[in-house]
TIZA-496975 format. One line per field, with one value per residue (C-alpha): residue number from 1; residue in one letter; x, y, z. Coordinates in steps of 0.05 Angstrom, whole numbers. Example, Ala and Ser with C-alpha at 12.3 -4.5 7.8 and 13.67 -1.06 7.14 Angstrom:
<nodes>
pos [1 / 2] $
code [A / S] $
X [246 / 273] $
Y [-90 / -21] $
Z [156 / 143] $
</nodes>
This chain:
<nodes>
pos [1 / 2 / 3 / 4 / 5 / 6 / 7 / 8 / 9 / 10 / 11 / 12 / 13 / 14 / 15 / 16 / 17 / 18 / 19 / 20 / 21 / 22 / 23 / 24 / 25 / 26 / 27 / 28 / 29 / 30 / 31 / 32 / 33 / 34 / 35 / 36 / 37 / 38 / 39 / 40 / 41 / 42 / 43 / 44 / 45 / 46 / 47 / 48 / 49 / 50 / 51 / 52 / 53 / 54 / 55 / 56 / 57 / 58 / 59 / 60 / 61 / 62 / 63 / 64 / 65 / 66 / 67 / 68 / 69 / 70 / 71 / 72] $
code [M / L / F / A / L / G / H / L / P / A / T / L / I / L / F / G / E / L / S / F / L / I / V / F / R / C / M / L / L / N / G / V / F / G / L / V / F / G / W / L / Y / R / K / L / G / I / Q / Y / A / M / S / A / H / A / M / T / H / V / C / C / D / A / L / L / F / I / F / I / Y / L / S / K] $
X [-1 / 60 / 85 / 13 / 9 / 72 / 49 / -10 / 30 / 50 / -31 / -48 / -3 / -26 / -101 / -102 / -153 / -160 / -235 / -251 / -243 / -171 / -151 / -182 / -147 / -86 / -85 / -115 / -58 / 1 / -19 / -19 / 51 / 76 / 64 / 97 / 160 / 155 / 156 / 217 / 254 / 243 / 259 / 314 / 336 / 333 / 362 / 307 / 256 / 278 / 291 / 220 / 194 / 233 / 211 / 141 / 145 / 176 / 124 / 74 / 102 / 108 / 37 / 20 / 57 / 23 / -44 / -35 / 12 / 8 / -69 / -77] $
Y [-1 / 47 / 37 / 58 / 117 / 133 / 141 / 189 / 255 / 227 / 210 / 280 / 311 / 262 / 272 / 342 / 322 / 262 / 238 / 170 / 131 / 159 / 149 / 75 / 59 / 81 / 44 / -23 / -17 / 5 / -44 / -102 / -82 / -65 / -140 / -165 / -117 / -138 / -217 / -202 / -165 / -220 / -279 / -249 / -181 / -112 / -104 / -146 / -108 / -41 / -62 / -90 / -26 / 11 / -35 / -21 / 48 / 45 / 0 / 51 / 108 / 65 / 44 / 120 / 145 / 96 / 113 / 185 / 208 / 151 / 152 / 228] $
Z [0 / 16 / -58 / -86 / -39 / -64 / -135 / -116 / -131 / -204 / -206 / -186 / -240 / -297 / -282 / -251 / -200 / -149 / -148 / -112 / -178 / -196 / -127 / -122 / -195 / -176 / -107 / -141 / -203 / -164 / -101 / -151 / -184 / -114 / -91 / -153 / -145 / -70 / -86 / -137 / -81 / -33 / -83 / -125 / -96 / -104 / -175 / -205 / -168 / -194 / -265 / -266 / -238 / -295 / -344 / -327 / -336 / -402 / -426 / -403 / -430 / -499 / -500 / -479 / -536 / -584 / -563 / -560 / -610 / -668 / -663 / -692] $
</nodes>
């Protein structure tokens, strides 16, 4: 849950306001990924958890680029 709460400022910047549904989405999605990254940390070490976190951002940014900029 702390991992998810840490992403609320970025969610505020992205959406401009924090309604219940936006906060719920942030907590749900980041909470699930936080569990995965925590599991990676416990089983394989910090470098794998950090790499997975970074690659998640790279993939999400690539999808955002495809859907926003290439759909015009």
